[in-house]
C-alpha positions in Angstrom: 11.7 15.7 -65.6 10.7 16.5 -62.1 12.3 14.6 -59.2 10.5 11.4 -58.3 9.0 10.8 -54.9 7.4 7.6 -53.6 4.2 9.1 -52.1 2.2 6.7 -49.8 -0.5 9.2 -49.2 -2.9 7.6 -51.7 -2.6 4.3 -49.9 -3.6 5.8 -46.6 -6.6 7.5 -48.2 -7.8 4.2 -49.7 -7.4 1.9 -46.8 -11.1 1.7 -46.3 -11.6 -0.2 -49.5 -12.0 -3.9 -48.8 -9.7 -5.9 -51.1 -11.9 -9.0 -50.8 -15.0 -7.1 -51.8 -16.5 -8.7 -55.0 -17.9 -6.8 -57.9 -17.4 -3.4 -59.4 -17.9 -0.4 -57.0 -21.0 1.6 -58.2 -20.1 4.8 -56.3 -16.4 4.7 -55.9 -14.0 7.2 -54.4 -11.8 8.6 -57.1 -8.8 6.3 -56.6 -11.1 3.3 -56.3 -11.9 4.0 -59.9 -8.3 4.1 -61.2 -6.4 1.3 -62.8 -3.7 0.4 -65.4 -3.0 -2.4 -67.8 0.1 -4.4 -67.1 2.1 -7.0 -69.0 3.9 -8.8 -66.2 3.2 -11.6 -63.8 6.3 -11.2 -61.7 7.3 -7.5 -61.1 10.8 -6.3 -61.3 12.5 -5.5 -57.9 11.2 -2.0 -56.9 8.5 -2.0 -59.5 5.5 -2.5 -57.2 6.2 0.4 -54.9 6.6 2.7 -57.9 3.3 1.4 -59.4 1.4 1.6 -56.1 2.6 5.2 -55.6 0.3 6.3 -58.4 -2.6 5.5 -56.1 -4.3 3.1 -58.5 -6.5 0.3 -57.1 -6.7 -2.0 -60.1 -4.5 -3.7 -62.6 -5.7 -5.5 -65.7 -3.7 -8.4 -67.1 -4.0 -11.3 -69.6 -4.8 -14.7 -68.0 -3.3 -16.9 -70.8 -5.0 -20.2 -71.4 -2.0 -21.5 -73.4 0.4 -20.8 -70.5 -1.8 -22.3 -67.7 -3.0 -25.5 -69.4 -0.1 -27.1 -71.1 -1.4 -30.6 -70.8 -5.1 -31.4 -71.1 -7.0 -30.9 -67.8 -3.8 -30.1 -65.9 -3.7 -26.5 -64.7 -0.8 -24.5 -63.4 -1.8 -21.1 -62.0 1.4 -20.5 -60.0 2.6 -17.5 -62.0 -0.6 -15.7 -61.3 -0.4 -16.7 -57.6 2.8 -14.8 -57.6 1.2 -11.8 -59.2 -1.6 -11.7 -56.7 0.9 -12.0 -53.9 2.7 -9.0 -55.2 -0.5 -7.0 -55.5 -2.1 -7.8 -52.2 0.2 -5.8 -49.8 -0.7 -2.7 -51.8 -4.5 -3.5 -51.8 -4.6 -3.6 -55.6 -7.2 -5.7 -57.2 -6.7 -7.7 -60.5 -8.9 -7.9 -63.5 -7.8 -11.1 -65.2 -8.7 -11.6 -68.9 -9.8 -15.1 -69.9 -7.9 -15.3 -73.2 -6.9 -16.5 -75.9 -6.3 -19.8 -77.5 -4.6 -23.2 -76.7 -2.8 -25.4 -79.2 -4.3 -28.4 -77.5 -7.8 -27.5 -78.7 -9.4 -26.4 -82.0 -6.1 -26.3 -83.8 -4.9 -23.5 -81.7 -7.7 -21.2 -83.0 -10.2 -19.3 -80.8 -12.7 -21.9 -79.4 -15.3 -22.6 -82.0 -16.3 -26.3 -81.5 -18.3 -27.8 -78.7 -15.1 -29.6 -77.5 -13.1 -26.3 -77.6 -15.8 -24.4 -75.7 -16.0 -27.1 -73.2 -12.3 -27.1 -72.6 -12.1 -23.3 -72.3 -15.1 -23.2 -69.9 -13.6 -26.0 -67.8 -10.3 -24.1 -67.5 -12.1 -20.8 -66.7 -14.1 -22.5 -63.8 -10.9 -24.1 -62.5 -9.3 -20.7 -62.4 -12.2 -19.0 -60.7 -12.3 -21.7 -58.1 -8.5 -21.5 -57.5 -8.6 -17.7 -56.9 -11.9 -17.6 -55.1 -12.1 -14.9 -52.4 -9.0 -13.0 -53.6 -10.8 -10.1 -55.2 -10.4 -11.1 -58.9 -12.6 -9.8 -61.6 -12.8 -12.1 -64.6 -13.1 -10.6 -68.0 -14.4 -12.6 -71.0 -11.7 -12.4 -73.7 -10.1 -9.3 -75.1 -11.4 -7.4 -78.2 -13.1 -10.4 -79.8 -14.7 -8.0 -82.3 -11.1 -7.2 -83.5 -8.2 -9.2 -84.6 -7.7 -11.1 -81.4 -10.4 -13.7 -82.4 -8.6 -16.2 -84.6 -8.5 -16.8 -87.5 -10.9 -13.9 -88.0 -13.8 -12.2 -86.2 -16.8 -14.4 -85.5 -19.3 -12.8 -83.2 -21.5 -15.9 -83.0 -18.6 -18.1 -81.8 -17.6 -15.6 -79.2 -21.1 -15.3 -77.9 -21.5 -19.1 -77.6 -18.2 -19.2 -75.6 -19.2 -16.3 -73.4 -22.5 -17.9 -72.6 -21.0 -21.2 -71.8 -18.5 -19.6 -69.4 -21.2 -17.5 -67.8 -23.5 -20.5 -67.2 -20.7 -22.5 -65.7 -19.5 -19.8 -63.4 -23.0 -19.1 -62.2 -23.4 -22.8 -61.4 -20.0 -23.5 -59.9 -18.6 -20.2 -58.6 -21.7 -18.0 -58.2 -19.8 -15.3 -56.3 -17.4 -14.8 -59.1 -17.4 -11.4 -60.8 -17.7 -11.8 -64.6 -17.6 -8.9 -67.1 -17.3 -8.5 -70.8 -17.0 -8.3 -73.7 -13.8 -6.1 -73.5 -14.9 -4.9 -76.9 -12.7 -2.9 -79.2 -14.0 0.7 -79.3 -17.7 1.1 -78.4 -19.1 -1.2 -81.1 -22.8 -0.8 -80.5 -23.7 -3.4 -83.2 -21.5 -6.0 -81.6 -22.7 -5.2 -78.1 -26.3 -5.4 -79.2 -25.6 -9.0 -80.5 -24.1 -9.9 -77.1 -27.0 -8.4 -75.1 -29.7 -9.9 -77.3 -28.1 -13.4 -76.8 -28.6 -13.0 -73.0 -25.1 -12.2 -71.8 -26.3 -9.5 -69.5 -27.8 -12.3 -67.4 -24.3 -13.3 -66.5 -22.1 -10.2 -66.8 -21.7 -7.9 -63.8 -20.5 -5.0 -65.9 -20.1 -4.1 -69.6 -16.5 -3.5 -70.5 -15.4 -1.5 -73.6 -12.2 0.1 -75.0 -13.1 3.6 -76.1 -9.9 4.3 -78.0 -10.0 7.4 -80.3 -7.8 10.0 -81.9 -10.2 12.6 -80.5 -10.5 14.2 -77.0 -11.7 11.9 -74.2 -14.8 14.0 -73.5 -16.1 12.9 -76.9 -16.9 9.4 -75.5 -19.9 10.9 -73.6 -22.3 10.5 -76.5 -21.3 6.9 -77.0 -21.8 6.1 -73.3 -25.2 7.6 -73.6 -26.1 5.3 -76.5 -24.6 2.3 -74.8 -26.6 2.9 -71.6 -29.8 3.0 -73.6 -28.9 -0.3 -75.2 -28.1 -1.9 -71.8 -31.5 -0.7 -70.5 -33.2 -2.4 -73.3 -31.7 -5.8 -72.5 -30.6 -5.9 -68.8 -32.5 -8.1 -66.4 -35.0 -6.1 -64.4 -33.4 -4.6 -61.3 -29.9 -5.5 -62.2 -27.3 -2.7 -62.1 -25.0 -2.9 -65.1 -22.1 -0.4 -64.9 -19.9 0.4 -67.9 -16.2 -0.2 -67.4 -13.6 1.5 -69.6 -11.4 -1.5 -69.4 -8.6 -0.3 -71.7 -7.9 3.2 -73.1 -4.9 5.4 -73.5 -3.1 7.8 -75.7 0.4 7.2 -76.9 3.1 9.9 -76.5 4.2 9.7 -80.2 4.2 12.0 -83.1 2.3 9.4 -85.1 -0.8 10.8 -83.4 -1.1 14.5 -84.6 0.1 17.0 -82.0 0.8 14.4 -79.4 3.6 14.9 -76.8 4.5 13.6 -73.3 2.8 16.7 -71.8 -0.3 16.3 -73.9 -0.5 12.6 -73.0 -0.5 13.7 -69.3 -3.3 16.2 -69.8 -5.4 13.6 -71.8 -4.9 11.0 -69.1 -6.3 13.3 -66.4 -9.2 14.3 -68.6 -10.0 10.7 -69.5 -10.2 9.6 -65.9 -12.0 12.7 -64.7 -14.5 13.0 -67.5 -15.3 9.3 -67.2 -16.2 9.8 -63.5 -18.4 12.7 -64.6 -20.1 10.3 -67.0 -20.8 7.8 -64.3 -18.0 5.3 -65.3 -17.0 3.7 -62.1 -13.8 2.1 -63.3 -11.2 3.3 -66.0 -8.1 1.3 -66.9 -5.3 3.3 -68.5 -3.3 1.5 -71.2 -0.5 1.1 -70.4 1.8 0.9 -67.3 5.2 0.7 -69.1 6.3 1.8 -72.5 7.0 -1.4 -74.4 10.1 -0.1 -76.1 12.0 3.0 -77.2 11.0 3.4 -80.9 9.2 6.7 -81.4 7.9 5.4 -84.7 6.0 2.6 -83.1 2.8 3.8 -81.3 2.5 0.4 -79.5 5.7 1.2 -77.6 4.6 4.6 -76.3 1.4 4.2 -74.3 3.1 3.8 -70.9 3.2 5.9 -67.8 6.8 5.1 -67.4 9.7 4.7 -69.8 11.4 1.6 -71.0 13.8 -0.1 -70.0 14.2 -1.2 -66.4 16.8 0.7 -64.4 18.5 -1.9 -62.2 19.8 -0.4 -59.0 18.2 3.0 -59.5 15.2 4.7 -57.9 12.8 4.9 -59.6 13.4 1.6 -61.4 11.3 2.9 -64.4 11.7 6.6 -65.4 8.3 8.3 -64.9 6.7 10.2 -67.8 4.5 13.3 -67.2 1.5 11.0 -67.4 2.7 9.1 -64.3 2.7 12.4 -62.3 -0.7 13.3 -63.7 -2.2 10.0 -62.4 -0.4 10.4 -59.0 -1.8 14.0 -58.8 -5.4 12.8 -59.3 -4.9 10.2 -56.4 -3.1 12.6 -54.1 -5.6 15.4 -54.4 -8.9 13.6 -55.0 -8.2 10.1 -53.7 -10.8 9.9 -50.9 -13.3 12.1 -52.7 -16.3 11.2 -54.9 -17.6 13.0 -57.9 -20.6 15.2 -57.1 -21.5 17.3 -60.1 -20.4 19.4 -63.0 -21.1 23.1 -62.5 -22.9 24.9 -65.2 -20.5 27.8 -65.7 -19.1 29.1 -68.9 -20.0 27.1 -72.0 -20.5 23.5 -72.9 -16.7 23.2 -73.5 -15.9 24.2 -70.0 -15.5 21.6 -67.3 -15.7 22.6 -63.6 -16.1 19.4 -61.6 -17.0 19.2 -57.9 -15.7 16.4 -55.8 -16.7 15.9 -52.2 -15.7 14.0 -49.0 -18.2 14.7 -46.3 -18.4 18.5 -46.1 -15.0 19.0 -47.9 -14.9 20.2 -51.5 -12.3 20.1 -54.2 -12.6 21.2 -57.8 -11.0 20.4 -61.1 -11.3 22.8 -64.1 -10.3 22.7 -67.8 -11.8 23.5 -71.2 -11.9 21.7 -74.5 -12.2 25.0 -76.3 -9.4 25.8 -78.8 -8.2 28.8 -76.9 -7.7 29.5 -73.1 -10.2 31.9 -71.6 -11.3 33.2 -68.3 -14.4 32.3 -66.4 -16.0 33.8 -63.3 -17.5 31.5 -60.7 -20.1 33.4 -58.7 -20.9 33.0 -55.0 -17.3 32.1 -54.0 -15.4 33.2 -51.0 -11.9 32.9 -49.5 -8.7 31.5 -50.9 -7.8 28.5 -53.1 -4.6 26.7 -53.7 -4.1 25.6 -57.3 -2.2 22.6 -58.6 -1.4 21.8 -62.2 -2.1 18.5 -64.0 1.3 17.1 -63.1 1.2 18.1 -59.4 3.1 21.4 -59.5 1.8 24.3 -57.3 0.5 27.4 -59.1 -0.2 30.8 -57.7 -3.1 30.7 -55.3 -6.4 32.3 -56.2 -8.4 34.9 -54.1 -12.0 35.6 -54.5 -12.8 39.2 -55.5 -16.2 40.7 -55.2 -17.8 37.3 -54.6 -16.3 35.8 -57.8 -13.5 33.4 -58.4 -11.9 34.2 -61.7 -9.7 31.6 -63.4 -8.2 31.0 -66.8 -9.2 27.6 -68.3 -6.9 25.7 -70.6 -6.8 22.2 -72.0 -4.7 21.2 -68.9 -6.7 20.4 -65.8 -6.1 22.5 -62.6 -7.1 21.4 -59.1 -8.6 23.9 -56.7 -8.5 23.3 -53.0 -10.4 25.7 -50.7 -8.3 27.0 -47.7 -10.0 27.5 -44.4 -13.1 29.5 -45.2 -12.7 29.1 -48.9 -15.8 27.8 -50.7 -17.7 27.9 -54.0 -21.1 28.5 -52.6 -22.4 28.3 -56.1 -21.9 24.5 -56.0 -24.4 24.1 -53.2 -27.3 25.6 -55.2 
């Protein structure tokens, strides 16, 4: 494991992002598009600096109805006040998930009666009013098309609830940012039901969880189909971005071929290919491993190991995926995706990111074997960094071509002085 360094460079690069700004950024810089799911309301001592050193700008966290309304119409949001107080010094914005059930209503099942929907909606409005102006994005439930809707999936009941909350927020907290449905996978049939019922009139973005035991680049065709569906139902003139609100790969043998190193490569490719597909916000699942059992996939999605290391630095041992995320932020933090260069074949990814006149590149391939490509029209010298932030041998242009070997692990190319890929400007 490489030595750990708290790097504050990503925070400097991102200081231009307004924390109080509402909504989902439509053309974000790279780090403005990066987030992680968390499972804590009060961080451990030393945890927030370690988390913030990844360069992420978002966390996503359950906002539990059961915990915040323990007596009817009496709300206690103090634990989440503490969470926002911990995030604010690092300019990290929260996505809070309005979930799940409350034993005071509907027998502790997901809201399915008029009284249950009214109570959930009243609570959601109270929460949005309480946290107004603090940069919160409110997400409507979590994977209601999966096993989180109790006692079993009921799309009609979910849609009724989501509409009730949307209508109430629009009337009482019109500046609130409201997204959904946080659907399991990219379930087009379920999403079509939501859109046909009119939920795009209230949502500011469509959130999905594109989990898969395939490469992250395979999500592109599903995003394409989802965009067509959104276009068929979205109100005229309303921009409806797609948010990848929860998606990761566990570093466990239970997923064929998986390892800590491959998890790191897939993390980088997930974030970067999503940017290339116009996804303005991607939330990696998960921040911490939830345990130490290699036979339990749910315990192995994290960027850092379990358990907490009191008195040590870092307080959670970073996995390679941690450094992969930190490398994205360090090298591309203030840059925006520009284009994918048409070099090599359809499996080769050569992405251009720009900041003003400055250019940086990321390259990899989904092909089964490494191979070399030649990028024409280049000049000068490029430093090269691997997916986990380690320097590789620099590259020099020969005869107006930059030759590089592509593998499944992303490499970052930074032009030095007069270095340029003139091809990218054509």
